[in-house]
KOLTIVEX-489850 format. One record per residue (C-alpha): x, y, z; residue in three letters; residue number from 0. Coordinates in steps of 0.001 Angstrom, whole numbers, plus 524288, in hexadecimal, padded with zeros to 5 digits. Layout:
<pts>
+-------+-------+-------+---------+-----+
|     x |     y |     z | residuo | num |
+-------+-------+-------+---------+-----+
|     X |     Y |     Z |     ALA | NUM |
...
+-------+-------+-------+---------+-----+
</pts>
This chain:
<pts>
+-------+-------+-------+---------+-----+
|     x |     y |     z | residuo | num |
+-------+-------+-------+---------+-----+
| 80E71 | 7F9E0 | 792DF |     UNK |   0 |
| 80AD6 | 801B6 | 79EEA |     UNK |   1 |
| 8158F | 808BA | 7A65E |     UNK |   2 |
| 811BA | 81047 | 7B27B |     UNK |   3 |
| 81AB7 | 81A7F | 7B881 |     UNK |   4 |
| 8196E | 81A48 | 7C748 |     UNK |   5 |
| 81DD8 | 82890 | 7C7FD |     UNK |   6 |
| 811EC | 82C9C | 7BFFE |     UNK |   7 |
| 80777 | 8249C | 7C6F2 |     UNK |   8 |
| 7FF1D | 82C76 | 7D080 |     UNK |   9 |
| 7FC57 | 8271D | 7DDF8 |     UNK |  10 |
| 7F415 | 828EF | 7EA26 |     UNK |  11 |
| 7F74E | 82D7C | 7F7D6 |     UNK |  12 |
| 7F103 | 82518 | 80264 |     UNK |  13 |
| 7ED6D | 828A0 | 8106F |     UNK |  14 |
| 7F6D0 | 81E6D | 815FE |     UNK |  15 |
| 8022E | 826E3 | 8114B |     UNK |  16 |
| 8058F | 8203A | 80493 |     UNK |  17 |
| 80584 | 8238E | 7F63D |     UNK |  18 |
| 802A6 | 81940 | 7EC1F |     UNK |  19 |
| 800A8 | 81760 | 7DDAE |     UNK |  20 |
| 7FB38 | 80C17 | 7D5FD |     UNK |  21 |
| 803FD | 8070D | 7CB2A |     UNK |  22 |
| 7FD17 | 7FB47 | 7C56E |     UNK |  23 |
| 7EFA6 | 7F568 | 7C6BD |     UNK |  24 |
| 7E183 | 7F843 | 7C422 |     UNK |  25 |
| 7DAB9 | 804F3 | 7C7C9 |     UNK |  26 |
| 7E1E7 | 80DD1 | 7BE33 |     UNK |  27 |
| 7F000 | 80A84 | 7C1C2 |     UNK |  28 |
| 7FA7A | 80E57 | 7B7CF |     UNK |  29 |
| 7FCFC | 7FFF7 | 7B4B4 |     UNK |  30 |
| 7EF94 | 7F982 | 7B366 |     UNK |  31 |
| 7F2D8 | 7EC0A | 7B8F8 |     UNK |  32 |
| 7E742 | 7E32F | 7BB96 |     UNK |  33 |
| 7ED6E | 7D88B | 7C3ED |     UNK |  34 |
| 7F4C7 | 7E090 | 7CE0A |     UNK |  35 |
| 7F623 | 7EE20 | 7D3FC |     UNK |  36 |
| 80302 | 7F4E5 | 7D6F3 |     UNK |  37 |
| 80662 | 801D8 | 7DD3A |     UNK |  38 |
| 810BC | 80A5C | 7E381 |     UNK |  39 |
| 80F56 | 81041 | 7F119 |     UNK |  40 |
| 81745 | 819A3 | 7F975 |     UNK |  41 |
| 814E8 | 81985 | 80826 |     UNK |  42 |
| 81861 | 825EE | 80F99 |     UNK |  43 |
| 82365 | 824E3 | 8199F |     UNK |  44 |
| 82047 | 8210E | 8279E |     UNK |  45 |
| 812DA | 81B17 | 82641 |     UNK |  46 |
| 80DDE | 81BEF | 8184B |     UNK |  47 |
| 805F2 | 80FC2 | 815FF |     UNK |  48 |
| 7FDED | 80667 | 80DFF |     UNK |  49 |
| 7F430 | 80441 | 8191A |     UNK |  50 |
| 7EEC5 | 7F767 | 81E4F |     UNK |  51 |
| 7E5E6 | 7F167 | 8140A |     UNK |  52 |
| 7E351 | 7E50D | 80C7B |     UNK |  53 |
| 7DE8F | 7E1B1 | 7FEE3 |     UNK |  54 |
| 7DA93 | 7D609 | 7F6B6 |     UNK |  55 |
| 7E716 | 7D636 | 7EE93 |     UNK |  56 |
| 7F45D | 7D0C8 | 7F23D |     UNK |  57 |
| 7FEC2 | 7DB4F | 7F1D3 |     UNK |  58 |
| 80D5A | 7DE01 | 7F2A6 |     UNK |  59 |
| 813DF | 7EA4F | 7F803 |     UNK |  60 |
| 821D8 | 7ED43 | 7F399 |     UNK |  61 |
| 82941 | 7F778 | 7FB7A |     UNK |  62 |
| 83223 | 7FF2D | 7F266 |     UNK |  63 |
| 83759 | 8093E | 7FC0C |     UNK |  64 |
| 835D0 | 80B5C | 80A94 |     UNK |  65 |
| 8323A | 80384 | 8169E |     UNK |  66 |
| 824EC | 7FF29 | 81B20 |     UNK |  67 |
| 81D12 | 7F6C8 | 8244D |     UNK |  68 |
| 814B0 | 7ECB6 | 81D72 |     UNK |  69 |
| 8095E | 7E619 | 82459 |     UNK |  70 |
| 802D7 | 7DA52 | 81E16 |     UNK |  71 |
| 7F83E | 7D3A3 | 825F4 |     UNK |  72 |
| 7FDE9 | 7D17C | 83385 |     UNK |  73 |
| 80C1A | 7D367 | 82F37 |     UNK |  74 |
| 81475 | 7DFB9 | 82F9E |     UNK |  75 |
| 8220A | 7E1BE | 829D6 |     UNK |  76 |
| 82B57 | 7EC27 | 824F6 |     UNK |  77 |
| 82CB1 | 7ECF4 | 81630 |     UNK |  78 |
| 8372C | 7F489 | 80EE1 |     UNK |  79 |
| 83B43 | 7F833 | 8011E |     UNK |  80 |
| 83CC2 | 7EC63 | 7F857 |     UNK |  81 |
| 83337 | 7E3FA | 7FFFD |     UNK |  82 |
| 825DD | 7DF16 | 7FBB9 |     UNK |  83 |
| 81A93 | 7D9F6 | 803C4 |     UNK |  84 |
| 80F7B | 7D10C | 7FF6D |     UNK |  85 |
| 801D4 | 7D4DE | 803E9 |     UNK |  86 |
| 7F81F | 7C992 | 802D8 |     UNK |  87 |
| 7EA4F | 7CC57 | 7FE1C |     UNK |  88 |
| 7E0D6 | 7D0ED | 808D8 |     UNK |  89 |
| 7EBA1 | 7D24E | 8133D |     UNK |  90 |
| 7EC65 | 7DFB3 | 819C7 |     UNK |  91 |
| 7F924 | 7E709 | 817B3 |     UNK |  92 |
| 7FF68 | 7F450 | 81A18 |     UNK |  93 |
| 80C40 | 7FADD | 81642 |     UNK |  94 |
| 81194 | 80642 | 81E4A |     UNK |  95 |
| 81D9A | 80E78 | 81B77 |     UNK |  96 |
| 825D6 | 80E08 | 827DE |     UNK |  97 |
| 83163 | 8155C | 821F8 |     UNK |  98 |
| 83530 | 823AF | 820FB |     UNK |  99 |
| 83498 | 823D8 | 8121B |     UNK | 100 |
| 829BA | 82066 | 80881 |     UNK | 101 |
| 82702 | 811FC | 80639 |     UNK | 102 |
| 82527 | 80EA2 | 7F7DD |     UNK | 103 |
| 81E34 | 80209 | 7F44F |     UNK | 104 |
| 81731 | 7FB34 | 7E953 |     UNK | 105 |
| 80B82 | 7F250 | 7EA82 |     UNK | 106 |
| 805E1 | 7E826 | 7E18D |     UNK | 107 |
| 7F964 | 7E09B | 7E3B5 |     UNK | 108 |
| 7F22C | 7D65F | 7DC29 |     UNK | 109 |
| 7E806 | 7D552 | 7D709 |     UNK | 110 |
| 7E766 | 7E39B | 7D349 |     UNK | 111 |
| 7DC5E | 7ECE2 | 7D666 |     UNK | 112 |
| 7D880 | 7F703 | 7E059 |     UNK | 113 |
| 7DA75 | 7F52F | 7EF04 |     UNK | 114 |
| 7D15F | 7FBC8 | 7F8BC |     UNK | 115 |
| 7DB97 | 800BD | 80263 |     UNK | 116 |
| 7E011 | 80BE0 | 7F97F |     UNK | 117 |
| 7D256 | 8114C | 7F885 |     UNK | 118 |
| 7CF64 | 80EAC | 806E1 |     UNK | 119 |
| 7DB89 | 815F3 | 80B4E |     UNK | 120 |
| 7D88A | 821CB | 802C3 |     UNK | 121 |
| 7CA55 | 821D5 | 8078A |     UNK | 122 |
| 7CE2F | 82028 | 815DA |     UNK | 123 |
| 7C711 | 8130D | 816C8 |     UNK | 124 |
| 7D294 | 80994 | 817B4 |     UNK | 125 |
| 7CF59 | 7FFF0 | 822AE |     UNK | 126 |
| 7D7DF | 8015E | 82EC2 |     UNK | 127 |
| 7E0D8 | 7F699 | 833B0 |     UNK | 128 |
| 7DAEE | 7EF47 | 83F22 |     UNK | 129 |
| 7CD2E | 7F4AF | 83D70 |     UNK | 130 |
| 7C17C | 7EC28 | 83A3E |     UNK | 131 |
| 7C5AB | 7E081 | 8321E |     UNK | 132 |
| 7D2A0 | 7E6DB | 82E19 |     UNK | 133 |
| 7DE23 | 7DFD9 | 83482 |     UNK | 134 |
| 7E770 | 7E769 | 83D34 |     UNK | 135 |
| 7F519 | 7EAD4 | 8389E |     UNK | 136 |
| 80015 | 7E1E5 | 83D44 |     UNK | 137 |
| 80551 | 7E4F8 | 84ADA |     UNK | 138 |
| 80E90 | 7F0A9 | 84AC6 |     UNK | 139 |
| 80B11 | 7F4EB | 83CEC |     UNK | 140 |
| 80AA3 | 80316 | 838C2 |     UNK | 141 |
| 7FCA6 | 8080D | 83A50 |     UNK | 142 |
| 7F3DE | 80942 | 82E76 |     UNK | 143 |
| 7F65E | 816E5 | 828D8 |     UNK | 144 |
| 7EB6C | 820C5 | 828D1 |     UNK | 145 |
| 7F394 | 82D05 | 82650 |     UNK | 146 |
| 7F029 | 83659 | 81B6E |     UNK | 147 |
| 7F76A | 8352B | 80E93 |     UNK | 148 |
| 802B0 | 83E69 | 80C0A |     UNK | 149 |
| 80775 | 84410 | 7FF30 |     UNK | 150 |
| 80C25 | 83A02 | 7F525 |     UNK | 151 |
| 81A25 | 83574 | 7F6EA |     UNK | 152 |
+-------+-------+-------+---------+-----+
</pts>
């Protein structure tokens, strides 16, 4: 039996003003799942973000606390605590905290494995919305965050 304690799992601070930790999956996660990846993320108030990106895996975001703006493809909506959103494989998506308090969320994607956007964001190479072959954000969406990361929440 493997039991992982979320309070003891280290995480990373990302330039788009979020802090995240992997919980289950490949790549040395505390629970070494092979078929899926799961993690916990905190977005800083007023603009912390999982920036505009896509990946080969289908994914679900579950907001546990806070209020955000979710963009999926050409759609934009508010999402609040207790709500989940399905993110189809290869479709661009972004989650922005639009509230005055931290937004806590969990993600799960399948199949498991590494996704490039984490590395790209840390390296400063994440493609920008609306540039080249990257689609633009939906009309009226919060801009893709490029702020520097703050201290962990």
